[in-house]
Every structure is written in C-alpha cells, then in structure tokens.
C-alpha positions in Angstrom: -6.2 26.2 -29.4 -5.0 22.8 -28.7 -5.2 23.4 -24.8 -8.6 24.5 -25.2 -9.8 21.3 -27.1 -8.0 19.2 -24.4 -9.6 20.9 -21.5 -13.1 20.9 -23.2 -12.7 17.2 -24.1 -11.9 16.3 -20.6 -14.5 18.4 -19.0 -17.1 16.9 -21.3 -16.1 13.3 -20.8 -15.8 13.7 -17.0 -19.3 15.1 -16.8 -20.7 12.1 -18.7 -19.6 10.1 -15.6 -17.2 7.8 -17.3 -13.9 6.6 -15.4 -11.3 9.1 -15.0 -8.5 7.0 -16.8 -10.9 6.6 -19.8 -11.8 10.4 -19.9 -8.1 11.4 -19.8 -7.2 8.8 -22.7 -10.3 9.8 -24.6 -9.4 13.6 -24.4 -6.0 13.0 -25.9 -7.4 10.9 -28.8 -10.1 13.7 -29.4 -7.1 16.1 -29.5 -5.3 14.2 -32.0 -8.5 14.3 -34.3 -8.7 18.0 -34.2 -5.1 18.9 -33.8 -2.5 16.1 -34.3 0.1 17.7 -32.0 1.8 14.2 -31.4 1.2 10.6 -32.6 -0.8 7.7 -31.1 2.4 5.8 -30.8 3.8 8.4 -28.5 0.7 8.3 -26.3 0.9 4.6 -26.1 4.7 4.8 -25.1 3.6 7.5 -22.5 0.8 5.2 -21.1 3.6 2.4 -20.3 6.0 5.0 -18.9 3.3 6.2 -16.7 3.3 3.2 -14.7 7.0 2.3 -15.2 8.1 3.4 -11.6 9.4 1.1 -8.7 8.3 3.4 -6.1 4.5 3.2 -7.6 4.3 -0.2 -6.6 4.2 0.9 -2.8 0.6 2.3 -3.6 -1.3 -0.9 -4.1 0.7 -2.6 -1.4 0.0 0.0 1.1 -3.7 0.1 0.1 -3.8 -3.8 0.4 -2.1 -3.6 3.8 -4.8 -1.2 5.2 -7.6 -3.6 3.8 -6.0 -6.5 5.7 -5.5 -4.7 8.8 -9.1 -3.4 8.8 -10.5 -6.9 8.1 -8.2 -8.4 10.7 -10.3 -6.6 13.4 -7.7 -4.2 14.9 -10.2 -1.4 15.2 -11.5 -2.5 18.8 -8.0 -2.8 20.2 -7.0 0.7 18.8 -10.2 2.1 20.4 -9.4 0.4 23.8 -5.8 1.9 23.7 -7.2 5.3 22.8 -10.0 5.2 25.5 -7.3 4.3 28.1 -5.3 7.4 27.7 -8.5 9.9 27.5 -10.1 9.1 30.7 -13.0 11.0 32.4 -12.9 14.1 30.5 -15.7 16.2 28.8 -16.5 14.8 25.4 -14.2 11.7 25.9 -15.9 9.6 23.3 -15.4 12.4 20.8 -11.6 12.5 21.8 -11.3 8.6 21.7 -12.8 8.8 18.1 -10.1 11.4 17.0 -7.3 9.6 18.5 -8.4 6.1 17.1 -8.7 7.7 13.6 -5.0 8.9 14.0 -3.9 5.5 15.2 -5.8 3.6 12.4 -4.7 6.2 9.9 -1.1 5.1 10.7 -2.1 1.5 9.9 -4.3 2.0 6.8 -3.1 5.1 5.0 -6.7 5.8 3.8 -9.3 8.1 5.0 -12.2 6.0 3.8 -11.0 2.9 5.5 -10.5 5.1 8.8 -13.9 6.3 8.7 -15.5 2.9 8.2 -13.3 1.0 10.7 -13.7 3.7 13.5 -17.2 4.7 12.8 -18.4 1.2 13.0 -17.3 1.0 16.5 -17.6 4.5 17.8 -20.9 5.7 16.3 -23.0 3.2 18.2 -21.0 4.1 21.5 -21.5 7.7 21.0 -25.2 7.3 20.1 -25.6 5.2 23.4 -24.0 7.8 25.5 -26.3 10.7 24.3 -24.4 12.2 21.7 -26.3 13.9 18.8 -26.2 11.3 16.1 -25.6 14.0 13.4 -22.5 15.6 15.3 -20.9 12.2 15.9 -21.3 11.2 12.2 -19.8 14.6 11.3 -16.9 14.3 13.6 -15.8 11.0 12.6 -16.2 11.8 8.9 -13.8 14.7 9.3 -11.5 12.9 11.7 -11.2 10.2 9.3 -9.2 12.5 7.1 -6.2 11.8 9.5 -5.9 8.5 7.5 -4.6 10.6 4.6 -2.4 12.8 6.5 -0.8 10.5 9.0 2.1 8.3 7.3 2.0 6.1 5.5 -0.4 8.0 3.6 -1.6 7.0 0.1 -2.2 10.5 -1.3 1.4 11.3 -0.3 2.7 8.4 -2.2 0.7 9.4 -5.2 2.1 13.0 -4.9 5.5 11.8 -4.5 5.3 9.4 -7.6 3.7 11.9 -9.9 6.3 14.6 -9.1 9.3 12.7 -8.2 9.4 14.0 -4.7 10.8 11.9 -1.8 8.1 9.7 -0.1 10.5 9.3 3.0 10.3 13.2 3.2 6.6 13.5 2.8 6.0 11.0 5.3 8.1 12.6 8.1 6.6 16.0 7.1 3.2 14.7 7.7 3.8 13.9 11.3 3.4 17.4 13.0 0.5 18.6 10.8 -1.4 15.4 11.7 -0.7 16.1 15.4 -1.8 19.8 15.1 -5.0 18.8 13.2 -5.8 16.1 16.0 -5.2 18.8 18.5 -7.5 21.2 17.1 -10.3 18.7 16.4 -10.1 17.6 20.1 -10.4 21.3 21.2 -13.5 21.9 19.1 -14.9 18.6 20.3 -14.2 19.6 24.0 -16.1 23.0 23.6 -19.1 21.6 21.7 -19.3 18.7 24.3 -19.2 21.1 27.3 -21.7 23.3 25.8 -24.1 20.3 25.1 -23.5 18.3 28.3 -21.5 15.4 27.0 -19.7 14.3 30.0 -16.9 11.7 30.3 -17.0 8.0 30.4 -16.7 7.7 34.1 -13.3 6.0 33.7 -10.6 7.6 35.6 -7.2 7.4 34.1 -5.2 4.3 35.3 -1.5 3.5 34.6 -2.6 -0.2 34.7 -5.3 0.2 32.2 -3.2 1.9 29.9 -0.5 -0.6 29.9 -3.0 -3.4 29.6 -4.7 -1.7 26.6 -1.6 -0.7 24.7 -0.2 -4.1 25.5 -3.4 -5.8 23.9 -3.0 -3.4 20.9 0.9 -3.8 20.7 0.8 -6.0 17.2 -1.5 -3.1 15.5 0.7 -0.4 17.0 3.8 -2.0 16.1 3.0 -1.8 12.3 3.6 1.9 11.7 6.8 1.7 13.9 8.0 -1.3 11.5 7.2 0.4 8.4 8.3 3.9 9.2 11.1 2.9 11.3 12.5 0.7 8.5 12.2 3.6 6.0 13.8 6.2 8.0 16.8 3.9 9.0 17.4 3.0 5.6 16.7 -0.8 6.0 14.1 -0.9 3.2 12.6 1.4 0.6 9.0 2.5 0.8 8.0 0.0 -1.7 9.7 -2.8 0.3 8.0 -1.4 3.4 4.7 -1.6 1.8 5.1 -5.4 1.0 6.3 -6.0 4.5 3.3 -4.2 5.9 1.2 -6.6 3.9 3.0 -9.6 5.2 2.9 -8.5 8.6 -0.8 -7.9 8.5 -1.6 -11.4 7.2 0.6 -12.8 9.9 -1.2 -10.9 12.6 -4.7 -11.6 11.3 -4.0 -15.4 10.7 -1.9 -16.4 13.5 -2.3 -13.9 16.4 -5.8 -12.5 16.2 -7.1 -15.5 14.2 -9.6 -13.3 12.4 -8.5 -14.0 8.9 -9.1 -17.3 7.0 -8.6 -18.3 3.2 -12.1 -17.1 2.5 -11.8 -13.7 4.1 -8.3 -13.3 2.5 -9.7 -13.9 -0.9 -12.6 -11.8 -0.3 -10.4 -8.7 0.6 -8.1 -9.3 -2.4 -11.1 -9.3 -4.7 -12.4 -6.3 -3.1 -9.0 -4.4 -3.2 -8.2 -5.5 -6.8 -10.9 -3.4 -8.6 -10.0 -0.2 -6.4 -6.2 -0.7 -7.0 -6.8 -1.2 -10.8 -8.9 1.8 -11.2 -6.1 3.9 -9.3 -3.4 2.4 -11.8 -5.6 2.8 -14.8 -5.6 6.6 -13.9 -1.9 6.8 -13.5 -1.3 5.4 -17.0 -3.1 8.2 -19.2 -2.1 10.7 -16.5 1.5 10.2 -17.5 0.7 10.6 -21.3 -1.4 13.7 -20.4 1.6 15.1 -18.5 3.8 14.5 -21.5 1.4 16.3 -23.8 1.0 19.2 -21.2 4.8 19.6 -21.2 4.8 19.6 -25.1 2.1 22.2 -25.1 3.9 24.3 -22.4 0.7 24.2 -20.1 2.6 24.5 -16.9 4.4 27.4 -18.0 1.2 29.0 -19.2 -0.4 28.4 -15.9 2.5 29.7 -14.1 2.4 33.0 -16.2 -1.2 33.2 -15.6 -0.8 33.1 -11.8 2.1 35.5 -11.8 0.2 37.9 -14.1 -2.3 38.1 -11.5 0.2 38.6 -8.6 3.8 37.8 -7.6 2.9 37.6 -3.9 3.5 34.2 -2.6 0.8 34.3 0.0 -1.9 35.3 -2.4 -0.9 32.8 -5.1 -0.9 30.1 -2.4 -4.4 31.2 -1.2 -5.6 31.1 -4.9 -4.1 27.5 -5.1 -6.2 26.5 -2.0 -9.4 27.8 -3.3 -8.8 26.0 -6.5 -8.1 22.8 -4.7 -11.2 23.1 -2.4 -13.3 23.8 -5.5 -11.9 20.9 -7.5 -12.1 18.5 -4.4 -15.8 19.1 -4.2 -16.1 17.5 -7.7 -13.2 15.2 -8.1 -11.9 12.1 -6.2 -8.5 12.8 -4.3 -6.2 10.4 -6.4 -7.1 11.7 -10.0 -7.0 15.2 -8.5 -3.5 14.9 -7.3 -2.4 13.1 -10.5 -3.8 15.8 -12.8 -3.4 19.0 -10.8 -0.3 18.5 -8.7 2.3 18.7 -11.5 0.7 21.9 -12.9 0.4 23.5 -9.5 3.8 22.4 -8.2 5.3 24.4 -11.3 3.5 27.4 -10.0 4.7 26.7 -6.4 8.4 26.2 -7.3 8.3 29.4 -9.4 7.4 31.3 -6.1 10.1 29.3 -4.1 7.8 27.0 -2.2 9.6 23.6 -1.2 8.0 20.7 -3.0 7.7 18.7 0.1 6.0 21.5 1.9 3.7 22.0 -1.0 2.8 18.4 -1.0 1.7 18.4 2.5 -0.3 21.6 2.0 -2.0 20.1 -1.0 -2.8 16.8 0.8 -4.5 18.5 3.5 -6.3 20.9 1.2 -7.7 18.1 -0.8 -9.1 16.4 2.2 -11.3 19.0 2.5 -13.0 17.7 -0.6 -13.6 14.4 1.2 -16.2 16.1 3.5 -17.9 18.7 1.0 -20.5 17.6 -1.2 -21.2 16.6 -4.0 -18.3 14.3 -4.3 -17.5 13.6 -0.4 -16.5 10.1 -0.1 -16.0 10.3 3.8 -19.7 11.5 4.1 -20.9 8.8 1.9 -19.2 6.2 4.1 -20.6 7.7 7.2 -24.1 8.0 5.7 -24.0 4.2 4.9 -23.6 3.6 8.6 -26.3 6.1 9.8 -28.5 6.8 7.1 -28.4 10.5 7.8 -28.8 12.8 4.8 -25.5 13.9 3.3 -26.2 17.7 3.5 -27.3 17.2 7.2 -23.9 15.4 8.0 -22.1 18.2 6.2 -23.9 20.9 8.4 -23.1 19.1 11.4 -19.4 18.7 10.4 -19.0 22.3 9.3 -16.9 23.3 12.7 -14.5 20.4 11.8 -14.5 21.3 8.1 -13.3 24.9 9.2 -10.7 23.3 11.3 -9.4 21.2 8.5 -9.3 24.3 6.2 -7.6 26.3 8.9 -5.0 23.7 9.4 -4.2 23.6 5.6 -3.7 27.5 5.6 -1.6 27.2 8.9 0.7 24.8 7.0 0.7 27.1 3.9 1.7 30.3 5.9 4.2 28.5 8.2 6.4 26.0 6.1 8.4 25.1 9.3 5.5 23.1 10.7 6.0 20.6 8.0 9.8 21.0 7.3 11.0 21.3 11.0 11.5 17.5 11.5 13.0 17.1 8.2 15.8 19.8 9.2 16.1 18.5 12.7 16.8 15.0 11.5 18.9 16.0 8.3 16.4 14.3 5.9 16.9 15.6 2.3 13.9 17.6 1.2 
C-alpha cells in the first residue's frame, strides 16, 4: 500500500507541472501523512546525503564548461574542421552537421547545447544549399543527441553518481557507440540526399585545407583530449577534469578567441546557475526517495515483477527499452535517470548485465525521448531556430529517430560494442 501511495502522489504532483525536485519531496511527505514508514528527520538526512558526493561536483562544472565553450564561439571553427574532411560528397552539409555535432558534443557534454550551437550555423547554410528545411531541422535535432553520448557526457555522470558506477569506464564505453551512431546517421543522410538531389559543396578534399582548418580549431579540439586524456592517465579525477575544462574554456575565450568579456561571463554564469540548481535540487530528494525505495523493497519487487514475466535477458532488456522510450516522452533526461536507473539497474544486474553496459544502453535509449513529443527538448530548441511545428520536425526526423533506436538495440544485444575498449585497455568495469 505504501508503494502505491508514493507512486500516485508522485504522478499527481508531476502532472500538475511543479518542479521534479518538489514533486519527489512532496510525494515523500504525503506518504508520511498516510503511512509513516519513516521519519521527517530521516528524509532530511537523506536529502543532505543525496548531494554528499565529490564526484557529483563534476556535473555542474561540466555543464558550465559546455556553456563557456558555446559562448566562446568555437562552433564555426568546428564546422570548418568538419567541412574540410567531408569534401564534395552527396549530402555533404548533412555530413558536416553530424560530424560537428560529435565534435561539439565532445566539448559540451550536452545535447541541447549541441543542437543550439550547430543548428545556428548549419541550418541557414543547408537552407541556402536547397535542403528541405524540415529535413535539415530534424537531422540536427537528432544528431545533437551525440552531445549526450560522446564523452564527457552529463547523463553518464548522472548515471554514474546515482548508481556508484565508474565515470571513467562510462566515458570510455561511450566512444564506440557514438562512432557507430554517427556513421549510421551519415549513411541515412547520404541515401536521402542522393534521392533528393542534395549534391556536394563543390570543394574537393585538400590536405592543405584540412591541416589549416584543424589548426584553426586546435584550441577547441584540444579540450576533450585534455579532459579525457587526463582522466584515463590518472593525472586527475573526473571532478578535477571538469574544473580544468572550465578554466581552459575561460582562457580560450578571453585570451585566444577574445570572444568573452566580463559581461558575457557574468551572463553565462547567471544562465547556468538556475539550470544547475534545478538539477542538484532534483538529486537531493532523489537520494531520499532511493532510501525509501530500499526500505520498502521497491527494487526487489520490480525485479521480481520482471522475472515473473520472463527470465530471458533479451526480452527483459527489450521491455526496459520500451519503458525508457515511453518515460522519455514525458520526462526530462536527468530526473528520468535519477529516478529510474537505480530501479532498472537492479533488474539488469539480476540477469547478469554489466552496469557500465547497461548505463550506455540507458543513456542512448533516453536520448530518443529528446526527439519524441510531447517532452522533446531537442525539438523545442530546433523549433526556436526555424519556427517549424514540433510534429512536423518529428515526422521529418523519423528516419533518424529510428537510427537512434536501432543503435540502442544494437548496444543492448551486443555488449562488446561498449565494453571492448574497456577490456582492451584493462579499465575496471
């Protein structure tokens, strides 16, 4: 009965549109009114312990680093670098958009920032080249999801902190899936462009041009090398890497690109603070909620429920995939991972699924929610730039949404895709 009260209270509060953190805290208080399974003091202590994590500090700093690099104006340099290696191929501007999303994702760690930064440059260029505006918008909305998959990835940090899984291992495990997703998106773009006559950019591949473009973008491209290289060589922790990324971004923006000044820095801090505060405010009650879930044995009950249906690993993972797709249509990524990942990971470990593999599978699965209405943040960002109806963008993006879903299923069925690099480099996972 306690579990039913808790879930009904959460559902009601979420449907009223109040913030996620308030809904979680409110649901726990409502539970105590009807069934005092614990005390207010215990919830208060759990609220504090939900944020008492050194690795959690990495999340706001990585978010800040992405904002700094976005405002520093590195997008155009990354576009030029991507354009130089594509050359005169069918659908070249689509290819450039996908590659740039991957490069910018390695800088920002955010899907929304990636869509905004890349879309602001590439959408006008694709429109001038004759691309269907709906198609171009749908492509960039989905390709922006690479910002969540290419390390350093904010959702991977959220998953790792929530479930005590190695952030280092998650970052490394995301590299091959990101490359596979990028390749599949480019294949679909090629065939669509060939069918609709979207030709190349009339620029032949030139080693000289490639070297020049990458040299111009060297400061932006060096950031993921600095961050990930430092983490994997053991020079600094993910939290320290996040702080270094912020410092590096400020140095680049102020002294090298000269695109940041005191006013711009103050504005980006203000814009980031509310977003970071909302995320951390979700973490605090989520920690207390997890403690109550454990007390009420909710994870065990959910595991037993899945195993009652079937003990087949493939079918259970498929059911989880469907659940994540549906949940992602109505919830934002961060609260979804915070609330559902501890429960679903219990099920996954019961059927011998590696926690790192499951994390990559979950992150890719929830990215589908970013491009599927009604709660589709990537589509909303893309709509703000083009004023095209959300459902129209979603229909145009459907082939790419299917690619995203196929990639998640591919990772699900073939765990070596995400774990091979970890085994090769002997990284604990």
